[in-house]
N, C-alpha and C positions, 0 to 999 in steps of 0.2 A: 692708811692710804685714803685720800679723798675720793668720793664717788660722784663728785660734781659732774653733771652731764656735759658741761662745756669742756672740762679737762679730757673726758673720754673722746669727745669730738676732735679736740685739738691733737690728740695723740695719733689720729688717723689721717691728718692732713697730708696729702701727697707731696705738695710743694707750695711754698708761699706765693710763687708767681702764677700758679694755676688759677684760671677764672672759676669763680664759684657762682656768681650772679651776673647775667647779661640782661641789660634793659636797652630800650631805644636810646637812652642817654649815655650809654657806655658800659663798662664792665667793672666789677669789684672782684679782686683776687682774694684768695684765702689769707694772704698777708694783710690786705686791707681790712678784711673781716675781723682779724684778731686785733689790729690796732684800733679800728673804729669801735669795736665792742669794749675794748679797754677804756677808751675815752668816755664812752657812754656810761660805763660802770662807775667811773669817777664822777660823772655828772649826776648820776643817781645818788651817790653818796652826798654830793653837795646839796642835793634837794632834800636830804634828810632820810633817805632810804637805808634802813639797816638790814642785817641778816634776819630773814624770816618775815620781813614786811611785805605787804601786798602792793603791787604796782598795777593799777587798772588802766587799760588802754582802749580807747575807742578811736582808732585811726584808720584812714584809708590805706589800702594795700600799697606798700612800698618796701624797698630794701631796708630803708631806715627803721621800719617797724620790726623787721627781723633782727636788726642790730640791737634794738632795745630789748627784744626777747633774749638774745644771747648775753647782753649786759646784765639782765636780771639774774640769769643763771650764775654768771661770774660773781655778782654781788651777793649771792645767796638769798636773793629776794624771790618772791612768788609771783609769777607772771599771770595776769588776769585779763585775757583779751575779751572784748565785748563786741557783739554784732554791730556793724555800722548802721543797721536799720533801726536800732533801738532809739526811742524818743527820750527826752530828758526825764520825763516822769518814770519811764522804765529804768533808766540809769540810776535814778535815786534809790530804787530797791537794791540793786547790786552793790552800790557804794555803801549804803547803810549796813548791808549784810556782811560784806567782806572787810570793811574798815581799812581801806588802803591808806598808805602814808603818802602816796603820790597818784594823781590821776593825770594821764596824758590824753589830750583830746585834739580834734581838728581845730585849726586857727579860727574858723568861723563860729565855733561854739564856745570859745574860751571864756568870754564874759559870763555867759549863762552858767557854764560849768564851774567857774570860780565862785559864783553866788551860791550854787548848790554845795560846793566844797566847804565854803565858810559856814553854811547852815549845818552841815554834817560833821564838822570838825576835821576835815581832811588837811593834812599838813601842808601839801603843796599841790597846785594844779598848773600844768604847763601845756603848751600846744606844739604840735608837729605836723607839718604838711608834707605832701608828696614831692615837693621841690626843695626840701630841707628848709622850708620856711617855718615860722612860728617861734616860740620863745625857748624851746628846749634845745634845738640844734646848735645855737651859738654857745650854749654851755658845753656841748659835746666837743665842738671845735676848739674851745678854750682849754679843755682838760688835757692832761697827759695821757699818752697811749699805754703806758705801763700800769698794770693793775694786778695786785696779788689776789688771785681767785679765792673766794671764801671756801674753806673746807666744808664739804657736805657729806653726810651719811647717805647711804642708798635709800633709806626710808624718809629722808627729809623732803619736804614739799618743793616741787619745782614749778607747779602751775595749779591754778584752779580754773576749771571750765564749767560754766553754768549750763545745765541742761536746758532744752528748748522750752520747757514749761508748758506743754500743751494741756496738761491737767494739773491744777494746783500751782503753787508758786515754784519758780525755778530753784533747783538745788545745785550747790557748788560741788562738783566732783573734784576731790583732792588727788592730784597725780604727783607721784614722787619721782626722784631722779632715776630710781630703779625701774619704775613703770615705763618711763619713756625710753631709757637706754636699752632695756631688754627687748622691747618690741621693735625698735629700730634695727638692732643687730639681727634679729630673727628675719625681718623683712628684707634686709640687704642680702641675706643668705638665700631665702626661698625665692626671691624675685631676681636673683643673680645680678645685683647692682655692683658695678665696679667704677673705678675712677674714669673709665672711658665713656661712661654714660652722660647723656645730656637730656635732662628732663624738661618737658614743656610744663611750666607751672602757671596755670590759669585759674587756680582755686583761690577762694578767700583764705586769709591766714588768721582768722579769729576762731577757727574751727579745727577739730582734730585732724580732719582729712588733709587740709592744706598746710597746717602747721606741723603736726607731729608725725604725719605719714610722709607727705611729699617733701617737706623741708628737712626733717631729721634724717630720713633715709638718704637723701642727697648728700647731706653733710657727713654722715657716718661712712658713706661709700667713697668720700673724697671726689664726688662727681660734680657736675655743673648743672645749672638750671637757667633756662630762658624764661625770664620773669615777665609775665603778662599782667597788666593791671586788672584785667577782667577777661572773661571768655568772649572772644571775637573769632568766628570761623575763618574769616579772611586772614587774620593775623596768625592763627594757628597753622593754617595750610602754608602760609608764607615761610614759616620757620621750620616746618616739619622735615624738609630735606636735610637739615643740620642736626636734628634731634634723634634720640634713640628710644625715648619712652614718654608716655603721657599718663597722668592720673586725672580722672574726671568723674563727674556725676552723669547719670543717664542722659540728661538734657544735652550734655556736650555731644554725645554720640548721635542723638536723633537730629540735632541741628547740623552736624557735619554731614550726615547722610543726605540732607536736603541741599548740600552744596555741590555744584557740578565739578568743582575742583578735587573732590575726594575720589581718588583712583588708586589702583595698585602701584602705579608709578610714583604717586605722591607719597605713599606710605612705605616704599621699599626700603628706606633707610631705618625705619622703626623696628624695634624688636619686641616692644611690650606696650599694650594698652590696658590700663587698669580702670575698673569702674566700681564705685561704692557710694555710700551715704543714702541711697535709695535703691529699690529693686530695679533691675534692668529687665525689660521685656524680652522674652525669648525671641520675638520677632526682630527686635533691634539687634540682638546677638547674631541672628542668622543673616540679616541684611548686611551687617558689617563684615562678616566673614566672606559673603558672596562678592561684595564690592571691593574689599581690600586684600583678601587672603589671610587676614589676621583674625584670631579668635580673642575676643575681649576676655580679660581675666577678672572675674567678679570675686569680691571678698566681702567679709562681714566684720564690722566693728561697731563700737559705740563710744560715746564720750567717756564713760566710766572705765572702759577696758582697753582702749586703742583697738588694735586688730585681733580678732579671735580665730578666724578661719580664712582660707584662701583656696581657690581653685589651683590646680598644680601648674607649675611653669612647664614641666614636661608631663605629657599625659592629657587626658580629656578634660577640657574646660566645658563643663556641662551647663548649658543654658538653663536658667531657672534655679540653679543651685549656687551656694557660696563655697563649695568645695569642702576641704577637710580641716579639722582643727590644726592650728600651727603647732610646730614641734614641742613647744614648751607650754601649751595650753591644754588643759583637760576640759572636755565638754561632754555634757550628758543631757538627756531629756527626762523631765520629771513631771509628775502630776502637780499642777499649780497649787492645789489646796493642801494635799497631804505631804508632798515632797517625795513620794514614792518614785523610785527610778522606773521608767517605762521601757518596755521591750522595743527592739529595733522596729522602725516603721510606724510606731504610734506617735500621735501628735501630743506635745506637751510643752511646758516652758523650758527654754534653753537656760542651762546653768553652766557657768565657767569658773575655772580656778587657774591661776598662774601668776607669774611675776608681772604681767601686764595689767592686772586688775587693781583698780584704785583702792585707796585705804579707807574711803568713806566719804560722806557728805559733810561739807563745812558747817560746823556748829549745829549739826542735826544727828546727835548720837542715837536717838530712838529710831529715826528713819534708817540710819546705817545698819543698826542691829536687825531691823526687820527685813533687810534686803540680802542678808547672808544666811546660809544654812550653818548649822553647828560645825560641819566639817570644812568650812571655809569657802564653799562654792557661792558665787554671786548669782542671784536670781535676776536674769536680764530683763524679764518681762516680755521677751520675744517668744512667740510660739513657733515651734519647728518640729522637724522629724529628721531622722537619719535613715537613708535608704539602704538597700542591700549591698551597695558598693561602698558605703561609708560617707557618701556625700551628704552634706547638711542642706536642708531645705528650710527657708524661712516662710512660715505660713501667715504671719501677721503679728501684731502686738496683742498681748493678753487683754489689754483694755479695749481692743477693737473686736474681741470675740462677741458674736451675736448669739443670744439665747432666745430663740423664738419657739413658743409653744412647748418649752421644756427641752428643746433639742439644741445642741451646739452647732452653730454655723460659722465656718471659718471663711472670712471674706476672700482670702486668696483663692480658694477653690472656685468660688462664684466668679471672681474677677477673671480667672484663667479661661473659664468657659465663655464669658462675654468678650474677652479680648480676641478670642479665636474666630469670632463672627466676622463675615465680610463687611467691610466698611467701618470697622471699629479701630480706633487708634489706641485707646486705653480706657480703663474704667476704675471707679472707686466704689466699693460696697461697704455699707455701714449699717448699724442698727439705730432705729428711732423708736421711741416709746410708743407702744401700741396697746389699746385698751383690752384686746382679746388675747394677744400672743405674748405680752410682755415687751417684746421688741419686734418691729417689722423690718424685714430685710429690704434695704433700699439701695438703688444703684444710680450713679451718675456716670454718663457715658460720653466720651469725646469721639466724634466720628470724623472720617476723612471728609475734607471739604467737598461739598456737592453730593455727599451720600444721602439718599432719601431713606433714612432709617428711623423708624418710629418706635415708641414704647411697646406697643402691642406686638410688633415683630420680634423685638428682643426677647420678650417673655415667652412668646410662642416657640422661638428657636431653642430656648433653654428647657422646655417642658420634657423633652425626651433625653435630656442630658443630666438633669439634677432632680433629686427628690423634691417633692412638693414643698416641704418645709424650708428648703433652701432657695426657692424661687423668689426673686424680688417682687414685692407687692407693688412697688412703683419704680419706674425707670425715667430718668430725666436726661435729655440730650443737651449737652452744653458745648461751648467752644473750647474751654480748657478747665483744668482742675486747679484749685488753690494750692500753692506750694510755698514752703519756706525757702530760705536762702540756699539751702543745700539740695533743693529739688524734691524733698519729701512732701508727699501729698498731705495736706492738713485736714484730716478727717474730722477733727474737732470743729472746724469751721463749717464743714458740710452738715454735721449733726446739729449744730446750732441753727443753721439756715433752715433746716427741715424739721425742727423739733416739734412743731405743732401739726405735722403732716397728717397724722392719723387720729388726731384729737376729735372726739365726738362733739358735734355742734349742739 
């Protein structure tokens, strides 16, 4: 029996006439989705895409991009979505590394992308816009809707997602049909998704969160989604009375909290708000509950593993934690160097094992081998601990660990103390090379507009809260923190900006 992800989705479709995607331009039913993805799969074949070939896409968010994703599954191809913010120079690395047989780009970049494709030996380069414009969609419309789905084993590749590459070159995480299917089925169960659900989809779809969590969970549940081209608080609140769930990043929630239209009445039809991709401040969690009566459900995942943990649907959704390991995921805390399993409560690197965990990095066997323990656990690189109730806490990235004067400083601990100070919105703590201490603890703080908070006040307020070696040696007050497209603070940019801070003149 084929384990093709699309066939597993199709087997769970409630009715061909049911709406799956709603946009401002109209609706797409499940029947439409099957027919259009069949046409698109035939168009892929006509472009020379074979089983196992990579299809790289850098497209603006649209239902048609999702149709291309499903068509790749049906054709047995490997879907390779690329961040829409990447420049042509950055795209060159991904295309040369992945070796796709087809690149799909926005109409405005077609000429430049075809020149790049010709230089790199790409078989075909086509374009697709958000209004079904470009060179690829006419091929879809001209193709037949019937398509014999390529048989796929559970271990066959369905997608490659490149990591953000904050240190070193980006790595292509290879995700199989089993990885994606198992995680989607688990999330449908633990988050109680049914065909009656209507998801507000305002996330990008070149990333795990918007593509493999939001989209796949909707499809596996036979549910519907209100498809938003981008996050717009006015638009979100306008459709919320017709929706039941929303998945977002912390920025979604902080911006909605600034909107006067966010009330208990506005959210009364909703049953679930999920947050991920970056840490949610406890203050945001508490403000959201007070304002709406809903507790945001925070979870933890990554490109290489999809979702690993979740706060419970029923039970306490504890602010500042990412809940418990999912039913089919084994999670442990280990010493980063020795791999020794640490007792409950101690901080170490999070390691996970389960059907959700990727098979390795594309064309990087040595890197893949170094990221797995002999017993199959993947070393996530995230630092965390498990508390006495079993809730998982994320402390930070192992690469963000600060070693100052021989002592370990976990940025999250310092950030939590700074964030609790009056007038502080959020903070980022990182290490910068220091001639005496190895690394100097450094903080960048965003304050409430109009707050008269200065560096010396922050440090003075922390003196009775933190050991001296944990105290920031410098504090900078800024308007905002640098973030990537998914809302994660880019500490690598902060380190680069301040790298000469403690240098002796």
